[in-house]
N, C-alpha and C positions, 0 to 999 in steps of 0.2 A: 645525441644523433642520431638519426632515422637509419635505417641500413635498408635493405634490399635483396628479397629472394625472387628469382626470377623462375618460374616450374615452365617447362615444356615438355611436350610429349617426344622430343628431338634432341639429343644431348647436343648434337652440331648446331642447333639454333641456338641452344639457352648457352654455350658458352661465345658463341657470336656475338651476340646480345650482351654478355657479360663482359666481351672486350670493348664493342662499343661503348655501352654506358662506363666502364671506366674511363675510356678516354676524354667521355665530358664531361664527366663530373670530378676525376682525378682520382686519385687510392685511400683519399679521404672518407670516404663512405664504402664502411660496409657493405658487402657487396658479396651473395652465393648462389650457387644454382643449382637447382635439381632434374635436370633430363634424362627423360629415359629411362629405362628399366635397368636392373642391375646385370642384366645377361645382354645389354645391348639392343636390344629391341624397341621400336617405337612403344609409348606407351608412357604413365608415370608409376613413381613409387614412394609412398607413405615413409616406409624408411629415409630415401633421401633427403625427403622434403622436412624431413623430420630434422636430420643431420645438419640440413644447410642453413635453417632455423636458428639451430644452437648452435653453430659456427659463425653466424651473423650477431649474434649476443656476445658468444664470446669473442669475436671481433672489435667490441665496444660500441655497438648499437645499442641504445636503451631502449627505443622500439624497432619493428619488422614490422614493411609491408611488404606483402606477397603478393607477387601478380603472376597472374596464369595465361596459358595458350589459348585455352578450350576449354567449355564448361564443365566438360568429364575429367579435367584436372583438378577440381574443387571436389572432386569425393576422394581422392588421396588424400587431398590436402584437409579433407576432415577427418581421417584414420590418421595421419600425422598429429594433430590440433591433441586427439588423443594419446597419444605419446607422451609428450612433454606437461612436465611439471605445470601446475598452475599458476606456478608464477613465471615460468616463459611465456607458457599460454597468454596471460594478460598484458604481454607489450608486441604480441601478432595482430595483424588486420589485413584480411583480409578485402584485395582491393577488386575491381571491377571493369579497370581500365584494360586499355585496350594492351596488348601487353608490349610491344616493341614501343610505342610512342609513348603511352603509358613510361613504363622504364626511364626512356630520355629523361623527360620534364621534372621526373620526382627525382631522380639523380641529381639532378640542375639543383631543385629546390634543397634535398637535404644538403647537398656541398656548399651551400649557402647559410644551412643552419639553423634550417626553417624546422619547426616542431611537428610532429606526427600530423595533426590536422592538414596544416599548411601543404603537406608531402603528399596526402591522399586526395586532397580535392585540385591540386597542380595534377597528379593523376588521371584524373575521371575525368577532368577538363581537354584531357586528351582528345577522350572520345569525339569532342567539337573539331576537331581539325580537321581545317580544309586540305588533301594533297594534288588534287587536280582540279582546277575549273571546269566546270562541262561547258 
């Protein structure tokens, strides 16, 4: 089973997206968030990201895809990966997919039992989704 970690500079955004993804994918997809800083400000936190990855693995995920809202979140994510044991780190993939669309399509694929490559490809494919015709 592939799990997802949603990383955002905003705790509210991350939790709202988690709620949306859980409704779309159901409770079978391990899902965690890491939003905001420890003191409630906007930003990202390496310890929170590492904790979310560990929680997702502990919830039964064989592999984890991490999606982020902004490129600067990747810096915290890289620090979080340094906190993980090599065995944990080997099951984590960073996605360059858009956070919202990527999380939704990745969760749908994970919910039907797709493997890490299929889930990651689906998330990246969300970059091409057209929201409104010009």
